[in-house]
C-alpha atoms as one frame of an Amber mdcrd trajectory, in Angstrom:
protein
   1.601   1.704   5.469   3.671  -1.814   6.683   3.794  -4.113   4.139   5.761
  -6.261   6.588   5.084 -10.482   6.365   3.668  -9.466   3.533   2.230 -11.678
   0.642   2.805  -9.868  -3.090   0.983 -11.905  -4.777  -1.592  -9.842  -7.248
  -1.227  -6.624  -7.741  -5.539  -5.757  -7.049  -4.309  -6.923  -3.612  -2.207
  -3.285  -3.647  -3.892   0.143  -3.437  -3.344   3.097  -4.763  -1.551   4.526
  -1.719   0.594   1.106  -1.824   1.939   1.225  -5.761   2.881   4.869  -5.082
   4.561   4.464  -1.373   5.993   1.055  -3.166   7.215   3.870  -5.467   8.469
   6.052  -3.000  10.563   3.313  -1.201  11.721   2.216  -4.274  13.533   5.682
  -5.364  15.452   5.883  -1.675  16.432   2.042  -3.378  18.422   3.751  -6.032
  21.689   3.371  -4.562  22.635   0.258  -1.998  22.187  -0.140   1.772  25.211
  -3.082   1.995  24.188  -3.873   5.070  19.824  -3.215   5.010  19.420  -6.652
   5.099  21.959  -8.319   6.396  21.829 -12.315   7.829  18.676 -12.077   5.372
  17.544 -14.921   3.380  15.974 -15.295  -0.050  14.194 -18.313  -1.913  14.115
 -18.290  -5.351  12.122 -21.406  -6.826  12.203 -20.372 -10.192   9.150 -23.127
 -12.134   9.867 -21.345 -15.196  12.784 -19.604 -17.569  14.076 -16.398 -16.557
  16.431 -13.974 -16.755  15.567 -10.250 -16.046  12.985 -10.913 -13.161  15.891
 -13.999 -11.442  18.617 -11.862 -11.489  17.325  -8.529 -10.892  15.724  -9.994
  -8.140  19.012 -11.877  -7.262  20.932  -8.749  -7.553  18.872  -6.337  -5.346
  18.789  -8.992  -2.216  23.162  -8.941  -2.092  23.111  -5.165  -2.353  21.180
  -4.926   0.108  23.445  -7.440   1.960  21.298 -10.480   2.065  22.319 -13.919
   0.955  20.204 -15.494  -2.001  19.398 -19.805  -2.206  17.011 -21.863  -4.804
  16.867 -23.223  -8.498  16.435 -21.833 -11.839  13.916 -24.187 -13.161  11.913
 -27.630 -12.169  13.964 -30.051 -13.009  16.026 -29.084 -11.038  14.115 -29.347
  -8.016  12.005 -32.114  -6.227   8.942 -31.273  -7.945  10.484 -33.410 -10.589
  10.149 -36.285  -8.423   6.507 -35.468  -7.697   6.520 -33.412  -4.983   3.687
 -30.881  -4.584   4.608 -27.210  -4.792   2.482 -26.998  -0.947   5.324 -29.214
   0.275   7.534 -27.237  -1.374   6.803 -24.338   0.064   6.390 -25.765   3.489
   9.882 -27.197   3.336  11.280 -24.125   1.541  10.539 -21.870   4.172  12.723
 -23.333   7.120  15.703 -22.485   4.766  14.730 -18.310   4.320  13.125 -15.123
   5.426  11.406 -14.760   2.316  10.292 -16.625  -0.965  10.024 -15.628  -4.297
   8.025 -18.730  -6.954   7.973 -17.770 -10.506   5.261 -20.587 -12.297   3.886
 -22.279 -15.221   0.398 -22.485 -13.086  -2.322 -19.343 -13.096  -1.993 -19.378
  -9.148   0.470 -20.900  -8.124   1.807 -18.142  -6.033  -1.014 -17.879  -4.074
  -1.005 -21.627  -3.196   2.812 -21.580  -1.794   1.663 -18.376  -0.085  -0.788
 -20.003   1.774   1.193 -23.140   2.336   3.824 -20.626   3.883   4.408 -18.874
   6.754   7.253 -16.755   5.493   6.437 -13.831   3.259   6.092 -14.945  -0.878
   6.531 -12.372  -4.159   4.850 -13.406  -7.049   7.484 -13.323  -9.835   5.298
 -14.646 -12.460   1.792 -17.013 -12.360   1.391 -18.422 -16.125  -0.738 -15.715
 -17.914  -1.881 -14.364 -14.833  -0.536 -11.794 -12.396   3.485 -10.423 -12.955
   3.307  -7.498  -9.900   6.628  -7.320  -9.242   7.173  -6.219 -13.100   3.817
  -3.961 -13.051   5.167  -1.529 -10.148   8.783  -1.497 -12.243   6.858  -0.025
 -15.516   4.905   2.047 -12.606   8.256   3.222 -11.539   9.366   3.308 -15.413
   6.665   5.228 -16.762   6.763   8.225 -13.205  10.085   8.436 -14.548  10.201
   9.257 -18.065   6.820  10.930 -17.933   7.300  12.291 -15.063   3.875  11.378
 -13.925   0.774   8.813 -13.949  -2.191  10.312 -13.966  -4.280  11.271 -17.299
  -2.183   9.306 -19.803  -2.649   7.078 -22.758  -1.551   3.819 -22.781  -1.097
   1.543 -25.776  -0.620  -2.575 -25.329   0.124  -4.141 -28.409   0.681  -8.341
 -28.972  -0.090 -11.201 -26.838  -3.190  -9.796 -25.091  -4.817 -12.702 -23.653
  -2.515 -14.824 -22.210   0.137 -11.627 -21.456   0.284 -10.679 -17.959   2.780
  -8.128 -17.894  -0.762  -6.234 -19.193  -2.906  -7.869 -17.573  -1.587  -6.715
 -14.208  -0.866  -3.234 -15.580  -4.035  -2.471 -16.949  -5.597  -3.386 -13.232
  -2.489  -0.702 -11.839  -2.951   2.080 -14.304  -6.885   1.826 -13.802  -5.763
   3.923 -10.788  -4.377   7.026 -12.235  -7.423   7.902 -15.380  -5.601   6.556
 -17.911  -6.811   5.825 -21.393  -6.230   2.483 -23.129  -5.440   1.237 -26.135
  -5.840  -2.168 -26.537  -4.225  -2.991 -29.878  -3.805  -7.010 -31.550  -5.963
  -9.397 -33.455  -9.297 -10.624 -31.947  -8.157 -13.974 -31.098  -5.075 -12.819
 -29.015  -7.100  -9.784 -27.482  -7.410  -8.181 -23.179  -9.544 -10.455 -22.061
 -13.132  -9.746 -21.551 -13.024 -10.068 -17.341 -10.304  -6.747 -17.491 -12.594
  -5.207 -20.049 -15.676  -5.115 -17.868 -13.580  -4.333 -14.359 -12.638  -1.416
 -16.487 -16.052  -0.582 -17.838 -17.523  -1.127 -14.232 -14.558   1.491 -13.178
 -15.691   3.857 -15.898 -11.651   4.121 -17.684 -11.841   4.806 -21.068 -10.755
   2.200 -23.667 -10.594   1.068 -27.509  -9.616  -2.227 -28.875  -7.935  -2.549
 -32.551  -5.775  -4.783 -34.255  -4.055  -1.794 -36.619  -1.301   0.175 -34.598
  -1.190   2.758 -36.987  -4.675   4.658 -36.955  -3.851   5.381 -33.246   0.158
   5.037 -32.824  -0.742   9.202 -32.668  -2.924   9.430 -29.985  -0.165   7.455
 -27.296   1.508   8.680 -24.798   3.415   4.734 -23.896   3.720   1.952 -25.985
   4.275  -1.189 -24.452   4.815  -3.944 -26.823   5.112  -7.838 -25.620   6.347
 -10.607 -27.719   3.501 -12.808 -29.043   3.838 -15.978 -26.394   4.714 -19.393
 -28.091   4.998 -20.707 -24.448   1.464 -19.776 -23.474  -0.181 -21.425 -27.006
  -1.793 -25.169 -25.930  -1.919 -25.759 -30.441   1.507 -24.437 -31.948   0.169
 -24.636 -35.684  -2.313 -21.596 -33.576   0.455 -19.537 -32.455   2.278 -20.174
 -36.306  -0.547 -17.789 -37.085   0.215 -15.244 -34.702   3.796 -15.014 -34.894
   5.370 -11.570 -36.731   1.502 -10.313 -36.565   2.844  -6.812 -35.451   7.085
  -6.399 -36.259   7.681  -2.633 -34.844  10.307  -0.618 -37.128  11.325   3.037
 -37.220   8.696   3.492 -39.845   6.243   3.574 -36.409   7.738   6.722 -35.299
   6.560   8.999 -38.892   3.310   9.588 -36.495   3.389   9.302 -33.519   3.805
  12.359 -30.470   6.805  13.264 -30.307   7.297  12.230 -26.842   6.625   8.650
 -26.719   8.414   6.327 -24.694   8.105   2.828 -26.137   8.641  -0.071 -23.247
   8.696  -3.606 -23.441   8.473  -6.018 -20.227  11.263  -7.917 -22.349  12.351
 -10.544 -24.386  11.799  -9.586 -27.602  11.630 -12.087 -30.707  10.460 -10.402
 -33.720   8.021  -7.965 -32.907  10.570  -4.879 -32.837  13.486  -3.917 -34.338
  16.422  -3.441 -32.892  16.859  -0.046 -34.788  14.041   1.892 -32.083  16.421
   1.086 -29.489  18.851   4.383 -30.123  15.885   6.358 -30.386  14.744   8.608
 -28.139  11.277   7.196 -27.861  13.058   3.732 -26.528  13.372   3.175 -22.615
  12.617  -0.792 -22.183  16.596  -1.514 -21.036  15.826   1.167 -18.759  13.218
   0.098 -17.991  14.686  -3.378 -17.165  17.166  -1.555 -14.904  14.586  -0.227
 -13.217  14.117  -3.926 -12.042  17.024  -3.301  -8.876  15.396  -0.130  -7.112
  11.773  -1.852  -7.179  12.925  -5.068  -5.871  15.404  -3.520  -3.884  12.134
  -1.681  -1.815   9.720  -4.826  -2.330  12.310  -6.724  -0.320  13.261  -4.125
   2.746   9.085  -3.861   3.297   8.990  -7.121   2.997  11.512  -8.052   5.326
  10.361  -4.961   7.896  13.676  -3.436   7.076  11.694  -0.561   5.280   8.480
   1.823   5.885
């Protein structure tokens, strides 16, 4: 497998073999390799706020000896003056070897990739995809469960707008899962994703009550209700705080249940869960570093 000069835009562009290879390379990147990307430059084009994704990409690049330039909000770029994303990408490609882009509009990362001759990595485009988050999620599941195959995975919260659950559903479909989609009907997994699962013969259940299915789960993937995705603030307030998980949840779960969350959290998960053996979301966030090291090294041709 060769990802040199390839764009990483959608998890759907990666085969099962691709995914497993990236995870294998990520394991080899647990420790930094200070000269691997020496004289390489990564541009970060973050038109939308980010903490974990942006900082872990920066740390990943610098820990491999590379350099970083870029911006962390649209107002500090020429987009503020009306410059198109196409033109921004055409300009930035002259300054870097790889670009990482986050944008609030679905499809923006693919547009930037089409404009640029340098490899582009999607760090989240609206409610669409977040492939690098998915790869670190897979890496986390593999580490904490020892496998990816035949797991029961519950996803709870905002499944309509949640790009992390959209991407993870597509990726885990390679590994014979059973999905439990737990959300109020208005925030359930979009029908297009459910139709794809039916076509693949993947088992799934849609449910609004977490307690009804909590004892069946190997992984519980929690997401926040995303205020920024709602066009109507009244609709957001209707569902804000719909799920509030605390240690009472643990009364009826498997002993080896692992709770994940892409973060940030708001009020959907109490800190009382943090110190339990079930919580792995901070480890999950840390796993972004070896995974993003692996991706940078692969697209820049310094790993195979």
